C-alpha positions as CSV (number, residue, x, y, z in Angstrom):
1,X,14.3,-7.7,-24.3
2,X,14.6,-4.3,-22.7
3,X,13.1,-4.2,-19.1
4,X,14.2,-2.8,-15.8
5,X,15.7,-6.1,-14.5
6,X,18.8,-7.0,-12.6
7,X,18.4,-10.8,-12.7
8,X,15.4,-12.6,-14.2
9,X,15.2,-15.0,-11.3
10,X,15.0,-12.1,-8.8
11,X,12.4,-10.1,-10.7
12,X,9.4,-10.9,-8.6
13,X,11.2,-10.7,-5.3
14,X,12.7,-7.3,-6.1
15,X,9.5,-6.0,-7.5
16,X,7.6,-7.0,-4.4
17,X,10.2,-5.5,-2.1
18,X,9.9,-2.2,-3.9
19,X,6.1,-2.3,-3.8
20,X,6.1,-3.1,-0.1
21,X,8.6,-0.3,0.7
22,X,6.7,2.2,-1.4
23,X,3.4,1.4,0.4
24,X,4.6,0.5,3.9
25,X,1.8,2.6,5.4
26,X,-0.7,0.1,3.9
27,X,0.8,-3.3,3.4
28,X,3.3,-5.8,4.8
29,X,5.2,-8.3,2.7
30,X,5.7,-11.8,4.0
31,X,8.5,-13.6,2.2
32,X,8.4,-17.3,3.2
33,X,5.9,-18.1,1.7
34,X,5.2,-15.0,-0.3
35,X,2.1,-13.0,0.3
36,X,1.1,-9.3,0.8
37,X,-1.2,-8.5,3.7
38,X,-3.1,-5.5,4.9
39,X,-1.0,-3.7,7.6
40,X,-4.0,-2.8,9.8
41,X,-6.3,-5.8,10.2
42,X,-9.8,-5.3,11.5
43,X,-10.9,-7.7,14.3
44,X,-14.0,-9.7,13.5
45,X,-14.1,-8.8,9.8
46,X,-14.4,-11.4,7.0
47,X,-10.9,-11.4,5.4
48,X,-10.7,-11.3,1.6
49,X,-7.8,-13.0,-0.2
50,X,-7.1,-13.1,-3.9
51,X,-4.1,-13.8,-6.0
52,X,-2.7,-15.2,-9.2
53,X,0.3,-14.9,-11.5
54,X,2.2,-11.6,-11.4
55,X,2.3,-9.4,-14.4
56,X,-1.3,-8.0,-14.0
57,X,-0.4,-5.2,-11.6
58,X,-2.0,-3.5,-9.8
59,X,-4.2,-6.7,-9.6
60,X,-4.0,-8.2,-7.0
61,X,-1.4,-6.8,-4.5
62,X,-2.3,-3.3,-5.4
63,X,-5.8,-3.8,-4.0
64,X,-4.7,-4.8,-0.6
65,X,-5.9,-2.3,2.0
66,X,-9.0,-0.7,3.6
67,X,-12.2,-1.5,1.7
68,X,-10.8,-4.2,-0.6
69,X,-8.4,-7.2,0.0
70,X,-6.8,-8.3,3.3
71,X,-4.2,-10.3,1.5
72,X,-2.9,-11.2,-2.0
73,X,-0.8,-14.2,-3.1
74,X,1.4,-13.4,-6.1
75,X,2.9,-16.2,-8.2
76,X,5.7,-15.9,-10.7
77,X,4.8,-14.0,-13.9
78,X,1.6,-15.6,-15.4
79,X,2.0,-18.5,-13.0
80,X,-0.4,-19.5,-10.2
81,X,0.6,-19.0,-6.6
82,X,0.8,-22.2,-4.5
83,X,-1.5,-23.6,-1.8
84,X,1.0,-22.9,1.0
85,X,1.0,-19.2,0.1
86,X,-2.8,-19.1,0.3
87,X,-3.0,-21.1,3.6
88,X,-0.3,-18.9,5.2
89,X,-2.1,-15.8,4.1
90,X,-5.4,-17.1,5.5
91,X,-3.8,-17.8,8.9
92,X,-2.2,-14.3,8.9
93,X,-5.3,-12.3,8.2
94,X,-8.2,-14.3,9.8
95,X,-9.4,-12.3,12.7
96,X,-12.3,-14.6,13.7
97,X,-14.9,-14.3,10.9
98,X,-13.3,-16.6,8.3
99,X,-11.8,-16.0,4.9
100,X,-13.3,-15.5,1.4
101,X,-11.1,-16.5,-1.5
102,X,-11.7,-14.5,-4.7
103,X,-10.4,-16.6,-7.6
104,X,-10.1,-15.9,-11.3
105,X,-11.1,-18.9,-13.4
106,X,-7.8,-20.2,-14.6
107,X,-7.0,-23.9,-14.1
108,X,-3.9,-23.4,-12.0
109,X,-5.4,-20.8,-9.8
110,X,-8.6,-22.7,-9.3
111,X,-6.8,-26.0,-8.5
112,X,-4.5,-24.4,-6.0
113,X,-7.1,-22.3,-4.3
114,X,-9.4,-25.3,-4.0
115,X,-6.6,-27.3,-2.4
116,X,-5.9,-24.5,0.0
117,X,-9.5,-24.2,0.9
118,X,-9.8,-27.9,1.7
119,X,-6.6,-28.0,3.7
120,X,-7.0,-24.7,5.6
121,X,-8.1,-24.8,9.2
122,X,-9.6,-21.3,8.8
123,X,-13.3,-21.3,7.9
124,X,-13.5,-20.2,4.3
125,X,-15.6,-19.9,1.2
126,X,-14.8,-19.1,-2.5
127,X,-16.1,-16.8,-5.2
128,X,-15.1,-17.8,-8.8
129,X,-14.7,-14.9,-11.3
130,X,-15.5,-15.8,-14.9
131,X,-16.5,-12.5,-16.6
132,X,-14.7,-12.9,-19.9
133,X,-17.3,-13.4,-22.7
134,X,-14.8,-13.8,-25.5
135,X,-14.4,-17.6,-25.4
136,X,-16.0,-20.4,-23.4
137,X,-12.8,-22.5,-23.0
138,X,-9.2,-21.7,-23.5
139,X,-5.7,-23.2,-23.1
140,X,-5.8,-21.9,-19.5
141,X,-9.4,-22.7,-18.5
142,X,-12.4,-24.8,-18.5
143,X,-15.2,-22.4,-18.9
144,X,-14.9,-18.6,-19.2
145,X,-11.8,-16.8,-18.0
146,X,-11.7,-14.4,-15.1
147,X,-10.4,-10.9,-16.1
148,X,-11.0,-7.3,-15.1
149,X,-14.3,-8.1,-13.4
150,X,-12.2,-9.3,-10.5
151,X,-11.6,-5.6,-9.6
152,X,-15.3,-4.9,-9.3
153,X,-15.9,-8.0,-7.1
154,X,-13.0,-7.2,-4.9
155,X,-14.1,-3.6,-4.4
156,X,-17.8,-4.3,-3.8
157,X,-17.3,-7.4,-1.5
158,X,-14.5,-5.6,0.2
159,X,-16.8,-2.8,1.2
160,X,-19.5,-5.3,2.3
161,X,-16.9,-7.1,4.5
162,X,-15.8,-3.8,5.9
163,X,-19.4,-3.0,6.9
164,X,-19.6,-6.1,9.1
165,X,-21.3,-8.7,6.8
166,X,-20.6,-12.4,7.6
167,X,-18.9,-15.0,5.4
168,X,-22.1,-16.3,3.9
169,X,-23.3,-12.9,3.0
170,X,-20.0,-11.9,1.4
171,X,-19.9,-15.0,-0.7
172,X,-23.5,-14.6,-1.9
173,X,-22.8,-11.0,-2.8
174,X,-19.6,-11.9,-4.7
175,X,-21.4,-14.6,-6.7
176,X,-24.2,-12.1,-7.5
177,X,-21.8,-9.5,-8.7
178,X,-20.0,-12.0,-10.9
179,X,-23.2,-13.0,-12.6
180,X,-24.0,-9.3,-13.4
181,X,-20.5,-8.6,-14.8
182,X,-19.1,-9.2,-18.3
183,X,-15.8,-8.3,-20.0
184,X,-14.0,-8.5,-23.3
185,X,-10.6,-7.3,-24.4
186,X,-8.5,-6.6,-27.5
187,X,-4.8,-6.6,-28.0
188,X,-2.7,-4.6,-30.4
189,X,0.7,-6.1,-29.4
190,X,2.0,-9.1,-27.5
191,X,4.1,-8.9,-24.3
192,X,7.3,-10.5,-23.1
193,X,7.5,-12.7,-20.0
194,X,11.0,-12.0,-18.5
195,X,11.9,-15.6,-18.0
196,X,11.0,-16.4,-21.6
197,X,12.7,-13.3,-23.2
198,X,10.5,-13.6,-26.3
199,X,7.1,-12.4,-27.3
200,X,4.2,-14.4,-26.0
201,X,2.5,-14.4,-29.4
202,X,3.2,-12.8,-32.8
203,X,0.8,-10.3,-34.3
204,X,1.1,-8.2,-37.5
205,X,1.5,-4.4,-37.4
206,X,-2.0,-4.1,-39.0
207,X,-3.7,-6.8,-36.9
208,X,-5.5,-7.0,-33.6
209,X,-6.5,-9.9,-31.4
210,X,-10.2,-9.6,-30.5
211,X,-11.1,-11.3,-27.3
212,X,-7.5,-11.8,-26.1
213,X,-6.9,-13.2,-22.6
214,X,-4.8,-11.5,-20.0
215,X,-1.9,-14.0,-20.5
216,X,-2.0,-13.5,-24.3
217,X,-4.4,-16.4,-25.0
218,X,-6.1,-16.2,-28.4
219,X,-9.5,-14.6,-28.6
220,X,-12.4,-14.9,-31.0
221,X,-10.6,-13.9,-34.1
222,X,-7.5,-12.2,-35.5
223,X,-8.7,-9.1,-37.4
224,X,-7.4,-6.1,-39.2
225,X,-6.9,-2.9,-37.3
226,X,-10.0,-0.7,-37.1
227,X,-11.1,2.7,-35.6
228,X,-11.8,2.8,-31.9
229,X,-15.6,3.1,-32.4
230,X,-15.7,-0.1,-34.4
231,X,-13.5,-2.0,-31.9
232,X,-15.6,-0.8,-29.0
233,X,-18.8,-1.7,-30.9
234,X,-17.6,-5.3,-31.4
235,X,-16.6,-5.7,-27.7
236,X,-19.8,-4.1,-26.4
237,X,-22.1,-6.1,-28.7
238,X,-20.7,-9.3,-27.3
239,X,-20.9,-8.1,-23.7
240,X,-24.4,-6.8,-24.0
241,X,-25.6,-10.0,-25.6
242,X,-24.3,-11.8,-22.6
243,X,-25.6,-9.5,-19.9
244,X,-28.9,-8.5,-21.6
245,X,-29.3,-5.4,-19.4
246,X,-32.8,-4.1,-18.9
247,X,-33.6,-0.8,-20.5
248,X,-33.7,1.0,-17.1
249,X,-30.5,-0.6,-15.8
250,X,-27.6,1.4,-14.5
251,X,-24.2,0.2,-15.6
252,X,-20.8,0.4,-14.1
253,X,-18.3,0.9,-17.0
254,X,-14.7,-0.1,-16.5
255,X,-12.3,0.7,-19.4
256,X,-9.1,-1.1,-18.5
257,X,-5.7,-0.7,-20.0
258,X,-3.6,-3.9,-20.6
259,X,-0.3,-2.2,-19.7
260,X,1.0,-0.4,-22.8
261,X,-1.9,1.9,-23.7
262,X,-1.7,5.6,-22.8
263,X,-4.4,7.0,-20.6
264,X,-5.5,9.4,-23.3
265,X,-6.4,6.4,-25.6
266,X,-8.3,4.8,-22.7
267,X,-10.5,7.9,-22.3
268,X,-11.1,8.0,-26.0
269,X,-12.2,4.3,-25.8
270,X,-14.5,5.2,-23.0
271,X,-16.0,8.0,-25.1
272,X,-16.7,5.4,-27.8
273,X,-18.2,3.2,-25.2
274,X,-20.3,6.0,-23.8
275,X,-21.6,6.9,-27.3
276,X,-22.5,3.2,-28.1
277,X,-24.4,2.8,-24.8
278,X,-26.3,6.1,-25.1
279,X,-27.4,5.3,-28.7
280,X,-29.0,2.1,-27.3
281,X,-30.7,3.9,-24.3
282,X,-28.4,2.2,-21.8
283,X,-27.5,4.3,-18.6
284,X,-24.1,4.7,-17.2
285,X,-24.2,4.9,-13.4
286,X,-20.5,4.7,-12.5
287,X,-17.2,4.9,-14.5
288,X,-13.6,3.8,-13.9
289,X,-10.9,4.3,-16.4
290,X,-7.3,3.1,-16.0
291,X,-4.8,0.3,-16.1
292,X,-6.1,-2.0,-13.3
293,X,-5.7,-5.5,-14.8
294,X,-2.7,-5.5,-17.1
295,X,-0.7,-8.0,-19.1
296,X,2.8,-6.7,-18.6
297,X,3.5,-4.2,-21.5
298,X,0.7,-5.4,-23.8
299,X,-0.9,-2.6,-25.8
300,X,-4.7,-2.9,-25.8
301,X,-7.7,-2.7,-23.5
302,X,-10.7,-4.4,-22.1
303,X,-14.2,-3.1,-21.5
304,X,-16.3,-4.4,-18.5
305,X,-19.9,-3.7,-17.8
306,X,-21.6,-4.5,-14.5
307,X,-25.3,-4.2,-14.0
308,X,-25.7,-2.2,-10.8
309,X,-28.4,-2.2,-8.1
310,X,-28.7,0.2,-5.1
311,X,-26.7,-2.0,-2.8
312,X,-23.9,-2.4,-5.3
313,X,-23.8,1.4,-6.0
314,X,-23.5,2.1,-2.2
315,X,-20.6,-0.3,-1.9
316,X,-18.8,1.0,-5.0
317,X,-19.0,4.6,-3.6
318,X,-17.8,3.6,-0.2
319,X,-14.3,4.6,1.0
320,X,-11.3,2.6,-0.3
321,X,-7.6,3.1,0.5
322,X,-5.2,0.8,-1.4
323,X,-2.1,1.3,-3.5
324,X,-4.2,0.9,-6.7
325,X,-7.5,2.5,-5.8
326,X,-8.3,5.3,-3.3
327,X,-11.3,7.5,-2.8
328,X,-13.5,8.7,0.1
329,X,-10.6,8.8,2.6
């Protein structure tokens, strides 16, 4: 295992220390318990909190800041954060309008966020992200997994909260976005969790995992390597069958790298995606390409489609200023 590490046990603490120091104009790191919060809180705004196992950076800490999250609770690599982190974060960022928890559908995350929600004295609500169409159940979930669609929900609801919406409105908007969002990924390689020191799964040099989860969970099938157009076509067919977008719909397209895929390949994959959608008369309204929901150093990518409406387009275009996303400011 070759990684920039001093001691495996100190990996997360040292990584977060570097992250907070690099972005000290935007975020503050709390160490006991661990959470990252927005440096400049806005009084009377609904606070958005997300979190999950580390190893998916910039999700979620990288999206703390103006127009997105108010706090993120990082667990150890691929391990859920704990309820005490979530409750402490809620107390730290609540400015009077309550807290909205945005949770990816993984058993540990859901259990701990639900526990925090029940025990917290801060008024709160929850949006559950389950955008992965690859499999209905997995070793980590009951129901569909939450993957890169979380970025879209955090951006859109973050904008709505910034504009002054109340807790009920933010939750309803988040639930609506989730229902209009679908994703699927493919892995070319595995990844290595530092504490384990070995590959999460084994895959042949001529194989791909179609529908892989962001922790390396199995997908729909193990297949032989294929050209980008064919891979994109398989992912998009599954996504479109789930979403069933109307002919006049506008789509937000997110092509997301899993950590070990060069940006040039991601743009090529977007070109394959663009061609596939245009051949079927489907309209692209907005595009985001980059590594936003990763799986350590895994080579591969995911494609996410979100069916937009005018309100969603307005909130996507609004200003955002976080370590991981920035425009309009």
